[in-house]
C-alpha positions in Angstrom: 0.0 0.0 0.0 1.2 3.5 -0.8 0.2 6.7 1.0 -2.5 8.7 -0.7 -0.2 11.8 -0.7 2.2 9.9 -2.9 -0.2 9.9 -5.8 -0.9 13.6 -5.4 2.9 14.4 -5.4 3.5 12.1 -8.3 0.8 13.8 -10.4 2.4 17.2 -9.8 5.8 15.7 -10.6 4.6 14.2 -13.9 2.8 17.4 -14.9 6.1 19.3 -14.4 8.2 16.9 -16.4 5.7 16.9 -19.3 5.2 20.6 -19.4 6.2 22.1 -22.7 8.7 25.0 -22.5 8.4 28.1 -24.7 10.5 31.1 -25.6 10.1 34.2 -23.5 8.4 36.6 -25.9 9.1 39.6 -23.7 12.9 39.2 -24.2 14.9 40.1 -27.4 18.5 40.9 -28.0 19.0 39.1 -31.4 21.7 36.9 -29.9 19.7 34.1 -28.2 16.3 33.1 -27.0 15.5 32.8 -23.4 13.0 30.2 -22.3 10.1 30.8 -20.0 10.5 28.0 -17.6 13.6 26.6 -15.9 14.7 23.2 -17.3 15.6 21.8 -13.9 14.5 22.7 -10.4 14.3 20.9 -7.1 10.8 19.8 -8.0 12.3 17.8 -10.9 14.0 15.4 -8.3 12.2 12.0 -8.2 10.1 11.3 -5.2 12.1 8.1 -4.6 15.1 10.2 -3.8 13.4 12.1 -1.0 10.6 10.1 0.6 10.4 6.8 2.3 7.5 5.3 0.5 6.8 2.6 3.1 3.7 3.7 5.1 4.9 1.7 8.1 8.2 3.6 8.5 6.8 6.9 7.1 3.1 7.1 8.1 2.9 10.9 7.6 4.7 10.8 4.2 7.5 13.2 5.3 10.5 14.1 3.2 13.4 12.2 4.8 16.2 13.5 2.5 15.1 16.8 1.0 16.6 18.7 -1.9 17.3 22.5 -1.7 18.5 23.3 -5.2 19.4 22.0 -8.6 21.8 24.1 -10.6 25.2 24.3 -12.4 25.1 21.4 -14.9 27.5 19.9 -17.2 25.9 19.2 -20.6 26.5 16.7 -23.4 24.6 15.3 -26.4 24.8 11.6 -27.1 22.9 9.7 -29.8 20.5 12.6 -30.4 19.6 13.1 -26.7 20.5 15.9 -24.3 22.0 15.0 -21.0 22.7 17.3 -18.0 24.9 16.2 -15.1 23.4 18.6 -12.6 24.7 19.8 -9.3 22.1 18.8 -6.7 22.3 20.3 -3.3 20.5 18.5 -0.5 18.9 20.2 2.5 22.0 19.1 4.4 24.1 21.4 2.0 26.0 18.5 0.5 26.1 18.5 -3.3 26.2 15.5 -5.6 25.6 14.8 -9.2 22.6 13.4 -11.1 22.0 12.7 -14.8 18.9 14.2 -16.4 17.8 13.2 -19.9 15.7 15.0 -22.5 14.7 14.6 -26.2 14.4 18.3 -26.9 17.0 20.0 -24.8 14.5 22.7 -23.6 12.0 20.6 -21.6 11.2 17.1 -20.5 14.3 16.5 -18.5 13.9 13.4 -16.3 16.5 12.2 -13.9 17.8 8.6 -14.1 16.8 6.3 -11.3 19.9 6.9 -9.2 22.3 9.8 -8.7 26.0 9.3 -9.5 28.0 7.6 -6.8 31.6 8.6 -7.4 34.5 6.4 -6.4 35.5 7.5 -2.9 39.2 8.1 -3.7 39.8 11.1 -1.3 38.7 10.5 2.3 39.2 14.2 3.1 36.8 15.3 0.4 33.6 16.8 1.8 31.7 18.2 -1.1 31.7 18.0 -4.9 30.0 20.3 -7.5 29.9 22.0 -10.9 31.0 19.3 -13.3 32.1 20.2 -16.8 31.7 17.4 -19.4 34.2 17.1 -22.3 33.8 14.6 -25.2 37.5 14.2 -25.8 39.1 12.9 -29.0 40.8 10.1 -27.0 37.3 8.5 -26.9 36.4 9.2 -23.2 33.9 11.6 -21.7 35.7 13.5 -18.9 34.0 15.2 -16.0 36.0 17.9 -14.2 34.5 19.2 -11.0 35.3 21.0 -7.7 36.5 18.7 -5.0 36.2 20.6 -1.7 37.9 19.7 1.6 38.2 21.4 4.9 41.3 23.7 5.4 42.8 22.2 8.5 45.7 24.8 8.5 43.4 27.3 10.2 40.8 27.0 13.1 37.9 28.2 10.9 35.0 25.9 10.0 34.3 28.0 6.9 37.8 27.7 5.5 38.1 25.2 2.6 40.5 24.0 0.0 39.3 23.5 -3.6 40.9 21.1 -6.0 39.9 20.0 -9.5 38.6 16.4 -9.5 38.6 14.3 -12.7 36.5 11.4 -13.7 35.9 9.7 -17.0 33.2 7.5 -18.5 31.9 6.3 -21.8 28.2 6.0 -20.9 27.6 8.4 -18.0 26.9 5.3 -15.9 30.2 3.8 -15.0 32.7 6.4 -13.7 36.5 6.0 -13.2 38.0 8.4 -10.7 41.4 9.7 -11.7 43.9 11.7 -9.6 42.9 15.3 -8.8 44.6 17.9 -11.0 47.8 19.3 -9.6 48.9 22.8 -10.6 52.4 23.4 -9.3 52.1 27.2 -9.1 48.4 27.5 -7.9 47.4 26.4 -4.3 43.8 26.0 -5.3 41.7 25.3 -8.4 38.1 25.6 -9.3 36.2 26.0 -12.6 38.6 23.9 -14.6 37.7 22.8 -18.1 39.3 20.2 -20.3 39.8 21.1 -24.0 38.2 18.6 -26.3 41.3 18.1 -28.5 44.9 17.3 -28.0 47.3 20.3 -28.2 50.8 19.3 -29.2 49.9 15.8 -28.3 48.9 16.8 -24.7 45.8 17.3 -22.7 44.9 21.0 -22.5 43.2 22.5 -19.5 41.6 25.9 -18.8 42.3 26.7 -15.2 41.5 29.4 -12.6 44.6 30.0 -10.5 43.6 30.9 -6.9 45.4 31.7 -3.7 42.3 31.1 -1.6 39.0 29.3 -1.7 37.0 32.6 -2.3 39.6 35.2 -3.2 41.7 34.8 -6.3 44.6 36.8 -4.8 47.4 36.9 -7.3 45.3 34.8 -9.8 44.8 37.1 -12.7 42.2 35.3 -14.8 41.5 32.2 -16.7 44.7 30.1 -17.2 45.8 27.5 -19.8 48.1 24.6 -19.2 49.2 21.3 -20.7 49.9 17.8 -19.3 50.9 14.5 -20.9 49.2 12.0 -18.6 45.6 12.8 -17.6 45.5 9.9 -15.1 48.1 11.7 -13.0 47.5 15.3 -14.3 50.2 17.8 -13.4 50.5 21.2 -14.9 53.8 23.0 -14.4 53.0 26.3 -16.1 49.7 28.2 -16.5 49.5 30.9 -19.1 46.8 33.5 -18.4 44.5 34.1 -21.3 41.2 35.9 -20.3 42.4 38.5 -17.8 40.6 40.1 -14.9 40.4 43.9 -15.5 39.6 46.9 -13.4 36.0 48.2 -13.5 34.7 45.4 -15.7 32.5 42.4 -15.3 35.6 40.3 -14.4 37.1 42.7 -11.8 36.8 40.4 -8.8 37.3 37.1 -10.6 36.5 35.0 -13.7 36.4 31.4 -14.6 35.9 29.0 -17.5 32.4 27.8 -18.0 31.3 25.5 -20.8 33.7 23.4 -22.9 34.7 25.7 -25.8 32.7 25.6 -29.0 34.6 25.0 -32.2 33.7 27.3 -35.1 35.3 28.1 -38.4 36.8 31.3 -37.0 38.0 30.1 -33.6 37.1 28.4 -30.3 34.3 30.3 -28.6 34.4 30.2 -24.8 31.4 30.9 -22.6 32.7 31.9 -19.1 31.6 33.7 -16.0 32.8 37.0 -14.6 32.4 38.4 -11.1 32.4 42.0 -9.8 31.8 43.3 -6.3 28.8 45.5 -5.5 27.2 47.0 -2.4 24.9 44.0 -2.4 27.7 41.4 -2.7 29.3 39.6 -5.6 27.5 39.7 -9.0 28.0 36.9 -11.4 27.3 37.2 -15.1 28.2 35.2 -18.2 30.5 36.5 -21.0 32.1 35.1 -24.1 35.5 35.3 -25.9 37.3 33.5 -28.7 40.7 31.9 -29.0 42.7 30.7 -32.0 41.9 27.3 -33.6 45.5 26.2 -33.6 46.6 27.9 -30.4 43.6 28.0 -28.0 45.7 29.9 -25.5 45.7 33.0 -27.7 42.7 35.3 -27.5 41.5 36.6 -30.9 38.1 38.2 -30.0 36.7 39.8 -26.8 33.3 41.3 -27.1 32.5 44.0 -24.6 30.3 43.3 -21.6 28.1 40.5 -20.6 26.4 37.8 -22.7 23.8 36.7 -20.1 22.9 38.6 -16.9 20.3 37.8 -14.2 16.9 39.2 -15.1 13.7 39.6 -13.0 13.0 36.3 -11.1 16.5 35.0 -12.0 18.0 37.6 -9.5 16.4 35.8 -6.6 17.7 32.7 -4.9 20.0 31.2 -2.3 22.8 33.5 -3.7 21.0 36.4 -5.3 22.1 38.3 -8.4 24.0 35.4 -9.9 24.0 33.5 -13.2 26.5 30.8 -13.8 27.2 28.3 -16.6 29.3 25.1 -16.9 27.6 23.4 -19.8 26.5 24.0 -23.4 25.5 21.7 -26.2 25.8 22.2 -30.0 23.5 19.9 -31.9 23.7 18.6 -35.5 21.6 21.6 -36.7 24.1 24.1 -35.4 21.9 25.1 -32.5 23.7 26.0 -29.3 22.0 25.3 -25.9 23.5 27.3 -23.1 22.5 25.9 -19.7 22.8 28.5 -16.9 21.8 28.5 -13.3 20.3 31.5 -11.5 20.6 32.4 -7.8 22.4 29.1 -7.1 18.9 27.6 -7.1 17.6 26.5 -10.6 18.7 25.8 -14.1 17.6 27.7 -17.3 18.4 27.4 -21.0 19.2 30.0 -23.6 19.3 28.9 -27.3 21.2 30.4 -30.2 23.0 29.2 -33.2 26.7 28.8 -34.2 26.2 31.6 -36.8 24.7 34.0 -34.3 27.2 33.2 -31.6 30.1 33.7 -34.0 28.6 37.0 -35.3 28.2 38.2 -31.7 31.7 37.3 -30.6 33.6 38.6 -33.6 31.5 41.7 -34.5 30.7 43.1 -31.1 33.3 45.8 -30.2 35.8 45.4 -27.4 35.5 47.2 -24.1 37.7 50.4 -24.4 37.9 50.3 -20.5 37.2 54.0 -19.9 33.8 55.8 -19.7 34.8 58.6 -22.1 36.0 56.0 -24.7 32.8 54.0 -24.2 30.8 57.1 -25.0 32.8 57.8 -28.1 32.2 54.2 -29.2 28.5 54.7 -28.7 28.6 58.1 -30.6 30.2 56.3 -33.5 27.4 53.7 -33.5 24.7 56.4 -33.3 26.2 58.5 -36.1 26.4 55.5 -38.4 22.8 54.6 -37.6 21.5 58.1 -38.2 23.2 58.2 -41.5 21.8 54.8 -42.4 18.3 55.8 -41.4 18.4 59.0 -43.4 18.9 57.0 -46.5 15.4 55.6 -46.0 13.5 58.7 -45.2 
């Protein structure tokens, strides 16, 4: 026998999973379409993950293991289906990963029966989150994520140490845990992304050098480094590529997001930038491009943000934040950018390779001073007025 409330909750759950998503008609920028409903929320978590269904041991149908948030998801397409490896945060604050599958990429995401149980290789590891998925040319799918442990060098329960964990799989079901990434010149690492192709016969990583768990310290931006053996990955030298800059969206820190998208003109990177405000840190998403042959060399840097938190997206456990660590390019050239808001829920924005390339390579760079920004806008207005006059 099942509790009568189970059927009520199951009906709500199925209605949510089967709800069709639609573009947000109130939003337009010509770059991408935003979708009206989040693609993943805590309500998407199966009832079997949260409730004891046995009426003898749970007579009041209480949640025994609740879920607080579903957010920052790695993303991959396999055999025509869309998969998200989501960060799922329990009510106990511990994060873990679960695989959600969809036929459309914009709705219908349903989690598999079980979350991912990673091999327990590091006993000091307390928390894991924000996995990036890379289909590598060596035949494996790699997942790079933050492996967090307590910092025992200080007497502070909030002090932590971040490392880049590495796993690999071929089916998203069986996962092999490799050694955590070692960067010889950076004490801590988060937001690490594996490049999908070998560079000079080596594995290439986009890193984020940090002196501290929260503060980047001397870390100046997104780094790039190579290693020969990914099973024992060690990077000796990190070259900074996308730099933090004063009075910009990357002033406080920045980090790699989705695996870079290969286009005819270059590798397009979708990253996050952070600045400090009176209300705290503000996270936005931005883009840049690097050279096809040398992905450590920047060739285009459009000014400003690509995606910022809007309206209800501003509200959540950590307000005024959008964050991405996953994007999918399908066979039709559509690009699905999966981004979380407020460290609470996951959304999707959809564009195309052509539109994304046009945005990255034709949007002017930030001249970094207000007076120059106004001159830049004057030039645009002047061009537009001349153009409009031709049609009057």
